[in-house]
KOLLUMBA-17457 format. One line per field, with one value per residue (C-alpha): residue in one letter; y, z, x. Coordinates in steps of 0.2 Angstrom, whole numbers, padded with zeros to 4 digits. Layout:
N
residu = A,...
c2 = Y,...
c3 = Z,...
c1 = X,...
***
This chain:
330
residu = M,F,L,S,A,I,V,I,V,L,V,I,C,L,Y,V,I,Y,T,K,T,K,K,V,P,K,V,K,I,N,G,K,A,V,L,I,T,G,C,D,T,G,F,G,H,E,L,A,K,R,L,D,Q,L,G,F,T,V,F,A,G,C,L,S,E,K,S,T,G,A,Q,D,L,R,K,T,S,S,R,R,V,H,I,L,K,L,D,V,T,K,S,D,D,I,E,R,A,T,E,T,V,R,K,I,C,K,G,P,G,L,W,A,L,V,N,N,A,G,I,D,S,F,G,D,V,E,F,C,T,M,D,M,Y,R,R,V,A,E,V,N,L,F,G,M,I,Q,V,T,K,A,L,L,P,L,I,R,H,S,K,G,R,V,V,N,V,T,S,V,K,G,I,I,A,R,P,T,I,S,V,Y,G,I,T,K,F,G,A,E,N,F,S,D,C,L,R,L,E,M,R,K,F,G,V,K,V,S,I,V,E,P,G,N,F,G,G,L,T,G,I,V,K,D,Q,N,L,K,R,L,V,D,E,M,E,L,M,W,D,G,A,D,E,E,I,R,E,A,Y,G,R,E,H,L,V,E,Q,R,N,G,L,Y,K,A,P,E,N,C,A,L,S,L,E,P,V,L,C,A,L,E,D,A,I,V,S,E,N,P,A,I,R,Y,L,V,D,G,G,R,G,L,L,D,W,H,N,W,F,G,R,L,H,Y,Y,L,P,T,E,W,M,D,F,I,I,D,Q,A,W,K,F,G,I,R
c2 = 0000,0012,0008,0012,0029,0033,0028,0039,0054,0052,0050,0067,0075,0070,0075,0093,0095,0090,0102,0116,0114,0109,0123,0127,0138,0154,0164,0181,0194,0209,0219,0204,0209,0201,0205,0202,0203,0207,0220,0230,0219,0203,0192,0202,0219,0211,0202,0218,0226,0210,0208,0227,0225,0210,0221,0215,0226,0224,0227,0228,0225,0234,0234,0253,0264,0275,0261,0261,0248,0256,0272,0263,0255,0272,0279,0265,0257,0261,0267,0249,0247,0251,0252,0245,0246,0228,0221,0203,0202,0216,0213,0231,0231,0216,0222,0239,0230,0218,0233,0242,0227,0224,0242,0243,0225,0226,0213,0203,0198,0195,0183,0179,0180,0178,0176,0180,0190,0182,0183,0171,0166,0154,0143,0127,0122,0124,0142,0149,0157,0155,0173,0169,0155,0165,0181,0171,0161,0176,0182,0166,0156,0165,0180,0170,0161,0177,0186,0171,0169,0188,0187,0170,0176,0188,0173,0161,0173,0175,0156,0162,0155,0156,0155,0152,0155,0142,0135,0120,0121,0117,0099,0094,0097,0102,0109,0127,0130,0125,0143,0145,0128,0123,0139,0132,0114,0122,0133,0117,0108,0124,0125,0106,0107,0123,0115,0101,0112,0124,0111,0112,0131,0130,0138,0133,0133,0133,0132,0140,0133,0143,0135,0146,0164,0171,0183,0192,0193,0201,0187,0185,0203,0221,0225,0208,0199,0211,0207,0188,0190,0200,0188,0174,0184,0187,0169,0164,0177,0171,0153,0143,0139,0120,0123,0135,0122,0108,0116,0128,0146,0139,0131,0149,0157,0143,0147,0166,0164,0153,0167,0179,0167,0163,0177,0171,0155,0160,0162,0177,0181,0180,0176,0157,0160,0175,0164,0151,0163,0170,0153,0149,0165,0165,0146,0139,0124,0129,0116,0111,0113,0123,0118,0131,0128,0142,0143,0146,0128,0115,0110,0117,0104,0107,0106,0089,0083,0089,0078,0063,0062,0057,0041,0037,0031,0044,0036,0038,0056,0060,0053,0062,0079,0076,0072,0087,0099,0093,0097,0114,0111,0123
c3 = 0000,0005,-0012,-0022,-0014,-0018,-0036,-0037,-0029,-0042,-0057,-0051,-0049,-0067,-0074,-0065,-0072,-0090,-0089,-0083,-0096,-0112,-0125,-0132,-0146,-0142,-0150,-0159,-0146,-0159,-0146,-0141,-0127,-0110,-0096,-0078,-0062,-0046,-0051,-0035,-0027,-0029,-0044,-0054,-0051,-0056,-0071,-0078,-0078,-0085,-0100,-0103,-0105,-0117,-0128,-0123,-0122,-0104,-0096,-0078,-0068,-0050,-0036,-0036,-0049,-0035,-0026,-0023,-0035,-0049,-0047,-0048,-0064,-0072,-0067,-0072,-0087,-0105,-0114,-0118,-0100,-0097,-0079,-0077,-0061,-0059,-0043,-0049,-0038,-0047,-0063,-0068,-0067,-0077,-0091,-0092,-0092,-0106,-0117,-0115,-0120,-0135,-0141,-0139,-0146,-0160,-0174,-0165,-0150,-0132,-0132,-0114,-0098,-0081,-0066,-0052,-0040,-0023,-0005,0010,0027,0040,0054,0059,0051,0067,0070,0051,0048,0032,0029,0027,0015,0004,0004,-0001,-0014,-0022,-0026,-0029,-0038,-0044,-0048,-0059,-0067,-0071,-0078,-0089,-0096,-0100,-0110,-0118,-0134,-0137,-0132,-0144,-0158,-0155,-0152,-0136,-0118,-0101,-0086,-0069,-0053,-0040,-0026,-0020,-0007,-0022,-0024,-0006,0010,0027,0043,0044,0025,0021,0017,0005,-0001,-0007,-0019,-0026,-0028,-0037,-0047,-0052,-0058,-0067,-0076,-0081,-0087,-0098,-0105,-0112,-0118,-0127,-0136,-0151,-0153,-0151,-0134,-0121,-0102,-0089,-0070,-0060,-0043,-0031,-0015,-0001,-0008,0004,0013,-0003,-0011,0003,0009,0026,0028,0033,0033,0027,0041,0053,0045,0047,0065,0069,0061,0071,0087,0080,0076,0094,0101,0090,0093,0105,0122,0119,0104,0113,0127,0115,0106,0120,0119,0116,0100,0093,0100,0091,0075,0077,0080,0065,0055,0062,0058,0040,0031,0039,0029,0012,-0004,-0006,-0023,-0034,-0049,-0050,-0051,-0064,-0075,-0074,-0079,-0093,-0100,-0099,-0110,-0123,-0125,-0141,-0130,-0112,-0098,-0091,-0074,-0066,-0048,-0042,-0026,-0014,0004,0010,0015,0003,0000,-0001,0009,0004,-0014,-0011,-0002,-0017,-0028,-0017,-0015,-0033,-0029,-0010,-0003,0006,0023,0021,0016,0031,0043,0034,0035,0053,0058,0048,0057,0074,0070,0064,0045,0040
c1 = -0001,0014,0023,0007,0005,0023,0020,0004,0014,0028,0015,0008,0024,0029,0013,0015,0032,0027,0012,0024,0037,0028,0025,0008,0002,-0006,-0019,-0017,-0022,-0025,-0035,-0046,-0058,-0059,-0072,-0066,-0076,-0070,-0057,-0056,-0043,-0033,-0033,-0045,-0036,-0019,-0025,-0033,-0016,-0008,-0019,-0018,0000,-0002,-0013,-0030,-0045,-0050,-0068,-0063,-0079,-0078,-0090,-0088,-0080,-0074,-0065,-0046,-0043,-0054,-0044,-0028,-0033,-0037,-0020,-0009,-0018,-0020,-0036,-0039,-0045,-0063,-0069,-0087,-0097,-0102,-0110,-0113,-0128,-0137,-0146,-0146,-0127,-0125,-0137,-0127,-0111,-0117,-0123,-0106,-0097,-0109,-0106,-0087,-0084,-0097,-0091,-0078,-0088,-0081,-0065,-0066,-0075,-0066,-0078,-0067,-0078,-0081,-0083,-0080,-0087,-0081,-0089,-0097,-0113,-0123,-0117,-0118,-0134,-0145,-0142,-0123,-0126,-0138,-0127,-0111,-0120,-0127,-0110,-0100,-0112,-0128,-0118,-0107,-0121,-0130,-0114,-0110,-0129,-0128,-0112,-0112,-0120,-0105,-0092,-0101,-0099,-0080,-0079,-0070,-0069,-0076,-0064,-0071,-0061,-0066,-0055,-0047,-0061,-0072,-0065,-0062,-0071,-0065,-0072,-0079,-0080,-0097,-0103,-0089,-0087,-0104,-0103,-0086,-0093,-0107,-0096,-0086,-0102,-0108,-0092,-0092,-0109,-0106,-0090,-0100,-0114,-0101,-0091,-0103,-0100,-0081,-0081,-0069,-0072,-0058,-0058,-0044,-0043,-0031,-0024,-0018,-0018,-0031,-0020,-0015,-0032,-0041,-0051,-0043,-0035,-0038,-0057,-0063,-0053,-0062,-0078,-0075,-0070,-0085,-0096,-0091,-0095,-0112,-0114,-0110,-0122,-0136,-0133,-0144,-0138,-0137,-0126,-0114,-0113,-0110,-0095,-0088,-0081,-0064,-0069,-0073,-0058,-0047,-0055,-0054,-0035,-0033,-0041,-0028,-0014,-0019,-0011,0006,0004,-0002,0008,0020,0014,-0001,0010,0006,-0013,-0011,-0001,-0014,-0028,-0017,-0014,-0032,-0035,-0021,-0018,-0026,-0029,-0031,-0032,-0049,-0043,-0028,-0025,-0013,-0003,0000,0006,0023,0029,0036,0018,0001,-0007,-0025,-0020,-0012,-0027,-0036,-0025,-0026,-0045,-0046,-0037,-0040,-0056,-0067,-0065,-0046,-0047,-0059,-0046,-0031,-0041,-0046,-0029,-0022,-0035,-0030,-0012,-0016,-0015,-0030
***
């Protein structure tokens, strides 16, 4: 059994090396247009700058046109970058953005859509409120679906592609991530169904699954970190007495401390994810999935758990994740 595990790991390593080193043909950019959601911060913000430098026409969807990120894009980018107010939970914003893209792109259509906008919440199922589940799903899942449906006619016209940013948490479960995780599992399934449906139109659909990058994207830092911590206190205060007694206050304190420590363990650069996103947009034959390792150690443990779960029985994975959780691998 141990020998089989070693063989599996070696095969995975060889495959990763092969995919990293092989050369693939790229499309001619020629001002092709790409719309990206969630460009105020993180992956979306940096990808907008990167694609601008490559010569793409970029529609940068921002939650607010006056946000720091939107203002930075205006100052540092070329005229090829168009800032759009795009709250993916608002139908009016999506309709206006779609009309703007249609007017500017006209004949060639939209080459690529990058669904990147997302928010997070943490907590055990018994503590998390239904409002939390709905609020996160409105952005991460239903917002992504609505934006995609609005823009698909333009993408079909160009025989382009859809790139959906999910997460390693969309392929493997662990404690405290059900609010976020179900949206990413859902996004994975939506992407797989869409990919099969779009084959006949020549449209490609790719999924980018970042590992531990949260401390750089804003998910667990600054105001968002404060929101997550405050949310935990509200969950505790709102829980039934029986639930509080069953879990204990120390359980919440431990989770809160884990949030504070999370940025210390995340990747030092967004570059690996940006490279994956770029490849999904410019490669003539993009990968279906890009599982991108983050973290600061030798391994991004959750990504490796994500790889192993395809081969190991569920009972084994439950045991591994449970033990990792006890040893502080979160």
